[in-house]
Each structure stands twice: as structure tokens, then as C-alpha cells.
LOFIKOL-949017 format. One record per residue (C-alpha): residue number from 1; x, y, z; chain. Coordinates in Angstrom, 3 decimals, always signed. Layout:
N
R,pos,x,y,z,unit
R,NUM,X,Y,Z,A
...
REM end
This chain:
303
R,pos,x,y,z,unit
R,1,-7.373,+112.270,-190.080,A
R,2,-4.221,+114.356,-189.303,A
R,3,-1.185,+112.907,-189.033,A
R,4,-0.887,+113.899,-185.225,A
R,5,-4.271,+112.765,-184.606,A
R,6,-3.111,+109.504,-185.702,A
R,7,-0.155,+109.783,-183.762,A
R,8,-1.790,+110.565,-180.908,A
R,9,-4.493,+107.525,-181.620,A
R,10,-1.563,+104.942,-182.154,A
R,11,+0.071,+106.398,-178.603,A
R,12,-2.666,+105.763,-176.682,A
R,13,-2.984,+102.531,-178.137,A
R,14,+0.114,+101.303,-176.978,A
R,15,+0.413,+102.803,-173.806,A
R,16,-3.388,+101.570,-173.356,A
R,17,-2.060,+97.989,-174.214,A
R,18,+1.115,+98.387,-171.787,A
R,19,-1.154,+99.237,-168.620,A
R,20,-3.455,+95.893,-169.378,A
R,21,-0.348,+94.004,-169.997,A
R,22,+1.535,+94.833,-167.294,A
R,23,-0.862,+96.224,-164.588,A
R,24,-3.628,+94.121,-164.930,A
R,25,-3.369,+90.319,-163.050,A
R,26,-5.629,+89.367,-166.080,A
R,27,-3.101,+90.722,-169.069,A
R,28,-0.396,+90.184,-167.383,A
R,29,-0.897,+86.165,-167.621,A
R,30,-2.283,+86.657,-170.832,A
R,31,+0.760,+88.311,-171.873,A
R,32,+2.767,+85.560,-170.406,A
R,33,+0.723,+82.944,-171.985,A
R,34,+0.511,+84.613,-175.339,A
R,35,+4.996,+85.023,-175.361,A
R,36,+5.616,+81.137,-173.819,A
R,37,+2.910,+80.091,-176.146,A
R,38,+4.040,+81.606,-179.417,A
R,39,+7.337,+80.405,-178.128,A
R,40,+5.847,+76.744,-177.812,A
R,41,+3.599,+77.211,-181.915,A
R,42,+6.583,+78.094,-183.318,A
R,43,+8.871,+75.034,-181.758,A
R,44,+6.247,+72.702,-182.869,A
R,45,+6.619,+73.787,-186.266,A
R,46,+10.157,+73.467,-186.512,A
R,47,+10.400,+70.423,-185.034,A
R,48,+7.253,+68.962,-186.593,A
R,49,+6.361,+71.368,-189.634,A
R,50,+2.193,+72.322,-189.851,A
R,51,-0.283,+70.679,-191.737,A
R,52,-2.162,+73.229,-194.091,A
R,53,-4.969,+71.819,-196.511,A
R,54,-6.465,+74.609,-198.398,A
R,55,-9.267,+72.156,-199.959,A
R,56,-10.840,+73.486,-196.542,A
R,57,-12.942,+76.789,-197.378,A
R,58,-14.897,+79.239,-195.516,A
R,59,-18.147,+82.025,-196.788,A
R,60,-17.109,+84.954,-195.183,A
R,61,-18.708,+85.277,-191.605,A
R,62,-21.507,+88.415,-192.057,A
R,63,-24.224,+89.695,-194.465,A
R,64,-23.646,+92.544,-196.749,A
R,65,-20.465,+94.496,-197.685,A
R,66,-17.718,+94.512,-194.884,A
R,67,-14.143,+96.492,-195.155,A
R,68,-11.138,+94.115,-194.785,A
R,69,-10.014,+96.799,-192.139,A
R,70,-6.251,+94.627,-191.448,A
R,71,-4.956,+91.446,-192.630,A
R,72,-4.173,+89.391,-195.732,A
R,73,-2.002,+86.733,-196.816,A
R,74,+1.678,+88.422,-197.487,A
R,75,+3.930,+89.329,-194.688,A
R,76,+3.501,+93.658,-196.107,A
R,77,-0.455,+92.953,-195.182,A
R,78,-0.311,+90.508,-192.631,A
R,79,-2.816,+91.348,-189.534,A
R,80,+0.708,+90.779,-186.854,A
R,81,+2.987,+88.970,-188.871,A
R,82,+5.650,+88.351,-186.275,A
R,83,+2.403,+86.860,-183.713,A
R,84,+2.152,+83.189,-185.525,A
R,85,-1.182,+82.879,-184.001,A
R,86,-2.149,+85.690,-185.833,A
R,87,-0.305,+86.277,-188.839,A
R,88,-3.320,+85.371,-191.390,A
R,89,-6.212,+87.045,-189.545,A
R,90,-8.430,+89.669,-190.579,A
R,91,-10.397,+92.932,-188.786,A
R,92,-13.295,+93.688,-190.658,A
R,93,-15.857,+96.635,-190.280,A
R,94,-18.636,+98.637,-192.135,A
R,95,-17.874,+101.683,-193.795,A
R,96,-20.369,+103.953,-195.807,A
R,97,-20.278,+105.444,-199.239,A
R,98,-17.920,+108.177,-197.405,A
R,99,-15.215,+105.098,-195.930,A
R,100,-17.070,+106.355,-192.193,A
R,101,-16.946,+103.509,-189.902,A
R,102,-19.250,+105.827,-187.536,A
R,103,-22.589,+108.090,-187.525,A
R,104,-22.684,+110.746,-185.167,A
R,105,-20.053,+111.101,-183.244,A
R,106,-16.594,+108.524,-182.784,A
R,107,-16.733,+108.411,-179.215,A
R,108,-19.650,+106.144,-178.963,A
R,109,-19.666,+101.778,-179.446,A
R,110,-22.777,+101.982,-180.708,A
R,111,-22.666,+104.870,-183.287,A
R,112,-20.013,+102.312,-185.263,A
R,113,-21.529,+100.692,-188.888,A
R,114,-19.991,+97.500,-187.342,A
R,115,-22.078,+97.511,-184.011,A
R,116,-24.768,+94.594,-183.394,A
R,117,-24.277,+93.662,-187.038,A
R,118,-24.748,+89.232,-187.045,A
R,119,-21.733,+87.155,-187.471,A
R,120,-22.071,+84.305,-189.223,A
R,121,-20.470,+80.591,-188.786,A
R,122,-17.883,+80.886,-191.715,A
R,123,-17.891,+76.764,-192.141,A
R,124,-20.026,+73.761,-190.753,A
R,125,-18.405,+72.916,-187.693,A
R,126,-18.958,+72.212,-183.739,A
R,127,-18.438,+74.684,-181.246,A
R,128,-15.677,+74.535,-178.691,A
R,129,-14.890,+77.529,-177.106,A
R,130,-17.310,+80.193,-175.458,A
R,131,-16.923,+83.125,-173.629,A
R,132,-20.209,+85.505,-173.648,A
R,133,-20.053,+87.577,-170.330,A
R,134,-17.283,+90.978,-170.525,A
R,135,-19.022,+94.219,-171.010,A
R,136,-18.452,+95.983,-174.277,A
R,137,-15.900,+99.128,-173.694,A
R,138,-17.508,+102.312,-173.222,A
R,139,-14.974,+104.519,-175.166,A
R,140,-14.740,+103.943,-179.198,A
R,141,-12.397,+105.600,-182.238,A
R,142,-9.128,+107.442,-179.347,A
R,143,-7.078,+104.396,-179.566,A
R,144,-7.520,+103.824,-176.253,A
R,145,-8.858,+99.761,-175.383,A
R,146,-10.136,+98.462,-172.178,A
R,147,-7.831,+98.094,-170.022,A
R,148,-10.131,+96.455,-167.435,A
R,149,-10.930,+94.019,-169.773,A
R,150,-9.798,+90.242,-168.310,A
R,151,-9.785,+88.592,-172.059,A
R,152,-7.984,+90.320,-175.418,A
R,153,-10.515,+88.764,-177.242,A
R,154,-13.567,+89.917,-175.699,A
R,155,-16.497,+87.657,-176.525,A
R,156,-15.670,+84.944,-178.967,A
R,157,-16.234,+81.712,-180.530,A
R,158,-14.130,+78.925,-181.494,A
R,159,-15.450,+76.349,-184.146,A
R,160,-14.008,+73.193,-184.746,A
R,161,-14.594,+72.452,-188.873,A
R,162,-11.505,+69.659,-189.867,A
R,163,-8.339,+68.402,-187.389,A
R,164,-6.196,+70.785,-187.366,A
R,165,-9.030,+73.739,-188.383,A
R,166,-10.441,+76.105,-186.409,A
R,167,-11.725,+79.392,-186.955,A
R,168,-11.666,+82.130,-183.890,A
R,169,-14.751,+85.407,-184.098,A
R,170,-13.244,+87.429,-181.507,A
R,171,-14.661,+90.997,-179.936,A
R,172,-18.198,+90.458,-179.908,A
R,173,-21.030,+91.983,-178.506,A
R,174,-21.824,+91.324,-174.503,A
R,175,-24.327,+88.680,-174.365,A
R,176,-25.501,+88.446,-177.931,A
R,177,-23.576,+84.518,-178.598,A
R,178,-26.118,+82.660,-180.180,A
R,179,-24.335,+79.059,-179.674,A
R,180,-23.215,+77.243,-176.634,A
R,181,-19.862,+75.041,-176.117,A
R,182,-21.239,+71.411,-177.614,A
R,183,-23.282,+72.772,-180.184,A
R,184,-23.280,+71.877,-184.270,A
R,185,-24.067,+75.153,-186.667,A
R,186,-23.853,+75.090,-190.258,A
R,187,-22.936,+77.832,-193.177,A
R,188,-23.515,+81.175,-192.135,A
R,189,-25.591,+80.398,-188.985,A
R,190,-25.832,+83.107,-186.400,A
R,191,-23.391,+83.374,-183.288,A
R,192,-23.447,+86.526,-182.213,A
R,193,-23.368,+89.839,-182.906,A
R,194,-20.003,+92.232,-183.868,A
R,195,-18.940,+93.664,-180.738,A
R,196,-16.210,+95.908,-179.060,A
R,197,-15.420,+93.955,-176.170,A
R,198,-11.986,+93.273,-175.345,A
R,199,-8.787,+94.292,-176.473,A
R,200,-10.733,+96.869,-179.552,A
R,201,-10.133,+100.391,-180.536,A
R,202,-13.507,+100.051,-182.144,A
R,203,-16.208,+97.932,-182.909,A
R,204,-14.975,+95.053,-185.758,A
R,205,-14.838,+91.323,-185.920,A
R,206,-11.861,+89.705,-185.683,A
R,207,-11.585,+86.279,-187.759,A
R,208,-8.975,+83.762,-187.968,A
R,209,-8.398,+79.968,-189.023,A
R,210,-5.862,+77.943,-186.810,A
R,211,-4.427,+74.779,-186.342,A
R,212,-6.011,+74.273,-182.546,A
R,213,-8.120,+75.228,-180.143,A
R,214,-6.228,+76.984,-178.085,A
R,215,-5.415,+80.486,-178.947,A
R,216,-1.857,+81.107,-177.140,A
R,217,-0.181,+78.182,-178.995,A
R,218,-1.891,+77.974,-181.989,A
R,219,-0.710,+78.869,-185.382,A
R,220,-2.457,+80.271,-187.755,A
R,221,-3.555,+79.545,-191.095,A
R,222,-4.520,+81.619,-194.434,A
R,223,-8.646,+81.689,-194.616,A
R,224,-9.174,+80.423,-198.471,A
R,225,-12.860,+81.943,-199.034,A
R,226,-15.416,+81.022,-201.420,A
R,227,-18.065,+82.399,-203.274,A
R,228,-17.075,+85.971,-202.906,A
R,229,-16.552,+89.402,-204.100,A
R,230,-14.067,+92.102,-204.020,A
R,231,-13.813,+95.415,-205.004,A
R,232,-10.128,+97.369,-204.995,A
R,233,-9.272,+100.632,-206.224,A
R,234,-12.316,+100.431,-208.060,A
R,235,-11.628,+96.839,-209.979,A
R,236,-14.669,+94.056,-208.688,A
R,237,-14.351,+90.938,-209.752,A
R,238,-15.912,+87.339,-208.451,A
R,239,-14.110,+85.209,-206.804,A
R,240,-14.808,+81.517,-207.113,A
R,241,-11.873,+80.139,-204.509,A
R,242,-9.784,+82.935,-203.174,A
R,243,-8.440,+85.130,-200.739,A
R,244,-8.415,+88.667,-199.434,A
R,245,-6.335,+91.316,-198.264,A
R,246,-6.316,+94.770,-196.626,A
R,247,-8.614,+97.967,-197.855,A
R,248,-10.591,+95.495,-200.184,A
R,249,-14.380,+95.707,-199.879,A
R,250,-16.280,+92.282,-199.602,A
R,251,-19.131,+90.122,-199.500,A
R,252,-20.329,+86.647,-200.254,A
R,253,-22.317,+85.372,-202.989,A
R,254,-24.827,+82.542,-204.359,A
R,255,-22.151,+81.313,-206.307,A
R,256,-19.762,+82.249,-208.775,A
R,257,-18.623,+80.848,-212.065,A
R,258,-15.232,+83.145,-212.835,A
R,259,-12.642,+80.171,-212.779,A
R,260,-10.339,+82.454,-210.691,A
R,261,-8.979,+79.995,-208.177,A
R,262,-6.585,+81.242,-206.385,A
R,263,-4.002,+79.692,-204.091,A
R,264,-0.972,+80.401,-201.170,A
R,265,+2.712,+79.672,-200.674,A
R,266,+1.867,+79.181,-196.678,A
R,267,+5.120,+80.677,-194.932,A
R,268,+5.599,+78.270,-191.737,A
R,269,+7.046,+79.446,-188.810,A
R,270,+10.873,+78.801,-189.001,A
R,271,+13.991,+79.021,-186.946,A
R,272,+14.432,+82.674,-187.401,A
R,273,+10.719,+83.549,-185.829,A
R,274,+12.249,+81.508,-183.267,A
R,275,+15.259,+83.089,-182.273,A
R,276,+12.661,+86.664,-182.047,A
R,277,+10.384,+84.593,-179.991,A
R,278,+12.837,+83.685,-177.716,A
R,279,+14.245,+87.197,-177.788,A
R,280,+10.485,+88.419,-176.717,A
R,281,+10.193,+85.669,-174.619,A
R,282,+12.920,+86.951,-172.275,A
R,283,+12.053,+90.433,-172.298,A
R,284,+8.663,+89.917,-171.399,A
R,285,+9.455,+87.348,-168.327,A
R,286,+12.307,+90.056,-167.099,A
R,287,+9.494,+93.030,-167.638,A
R,288,+7.348,+91.090,-165.858,A
R,289,+9.755,+89.892,-163.043,A
R,290,+10.251,+93.674,-162.623,A
R,291,+6.824,+95.467,-162.297,A
R,292,+5.885,+92.508,-159.728,A
R,293,+9.217,+93.203,-157.485,A
R,294,+8.568,+96.652,-157.673,A
R,295,+4.173,+96.364,-156.307,A
R,296,+5.898,+94.234,-154.035,A
R,297,+8.351,+96.664,-152.563,A
R,298,+5.489,+99.511,-152.501,A
R,299,+3.240,+97.288,-150.751,A
R,300,+6.027,+96.314,-147.885,A
R,301,+7.116,+100.379,-148.277,A
R,302,+2.944,+101.091,-147.184,A
R,303,+3.383,+97.922,-144.272,A
REM end
């Protein structure tokens, strides 16, 4: 992909996100909820702290080999380091031998290798939230996201595994979710299919571990996976307990006795994050206020 094409995709992504955030009523509300929620989450971390217990482990939430398109346990590879609710989140895609994520035209979501693939529960738990009624966006691969979507997550499932341990599976295919709220699920059970709903530039799975069910006020936690193989730069490793990073190819294995047992330093949200969040909150509210005033002025001029 050329530099100009990459720049065009990036521009279209940020433009469409801006339009959704300030001109879509659902987007306006969600933008405010996310901004205020992050402020609440960081404040909670600073005042009360955050419990992180890495003895709770997970399997990769899919069959076969997928690529970590985004995400990691370090700031350099983080999905969104400054957004504490998604700091340790991951985006997964499926690629072919040439590294492409689609066959044929890249504009159709159905042509993407990840589209329609089964998504699995990463551990035993109970479903606490589900949404299954958002259409998959008809465009893909341009950077442009659905500016009419009512939810940034698209179709999603939230599963409670333990106290302070919830997994979120987002951008699922419309109508594909096979579980309902209150249902108990087991590790490896199909819960839906990979889709292209919500804020999705191409079909992929957004997966994260968070300390509460509410997406807006949750703090993202590092995900310790068990029994998997990862491939990076022609080096393949079987990991008994460990973590994954951006650009790695990963898949589950039945058992792994490699003795590789990795640990991580969990970086809790701190005062510097709170300062930044206050800054973002101020300008978000100011921006929403300006947009609303302009809309009211426009309506009054018409009348």
C-alpha cells in the first residue's frame, strides 16, 4: 500500500469518526459517555486502585490462525494507550499467505477472510450484555466507518468470568449471536460470528478484558492467554501462559508444555492520565456545545 493511499484511508477514518461523533445523535451521546466514563474510570483508579489478578487465563476467541492487527501489553503496541477502557484491547483479522485480508474486491465486507468466522467464548462465564440488531456496514477497506451506526461497538457480547473480569467481543455479524443475556457459556463455545458492524474499517474482531461490564466506565486489563502458538519474524513459539502483541500470528493448541510462563507489569491509570482526561473532557463538551448551538441557530434561521 502506497503512502498516499494510507494517508487517504487515515483521513477518511478520522473524518467519518468526527461526523459520527458530533452529527449522529447516537454518536454524540456515546462520545460524551466515553469521555465522561474515562474520567470516572481514571478517578476510580487513582482513588481506589485497580485489582489485577493474572491467575485468570483465557484461550484465543476463535478457531484457526488469526493476525493481531492491533494491540499489545506495551505503550508502543497498545490498541489505544490513552483510552484506558481500551488500553489492552486487541483487533484480530485473518490473512492469506500473501498477508492480504480479503479476496477479490476490498470494498465488499463479504470478501474479507474474517467475515463470518466463528467467534468463541474465551473462558467459562455468564453473558451479561448482548446486542445483535446492527447492520454490517456495506463499505470496507477505505477507512470510512459507518456514520449512521447507533453503537461504536456494533453487535457485541459481554461475558462475566469472575469478579472484576469481563470480556467484550465487538463488531460481530448482524444476527449471528447465538447466546442471550443470563446464559452460561463454556470455553470454546460459539457466541457469534466476525462481522463489520459499528466502527469497523474492515471485518475484524475487537476483543478486550475489562474490570466491569459497563463499556464506558471500565478499565482495560492485560489478557493472559494459555496454550497457544505465536509466530513473529519466522520465530514460532508454543506458549503455556503468556501474552500477544501486534503483528503476531496466533492460534490455540490443545496443550503446551514449553514451560514458557510470561508475566506483565500492569500499568494502572494514574494522575497524569486524569489530567489528560480532564483536558479531553473539557474540549469534547465544548465541541458538542458549539455543534448543538450551530444546529439550533440553523433551525431557527429556517423557521
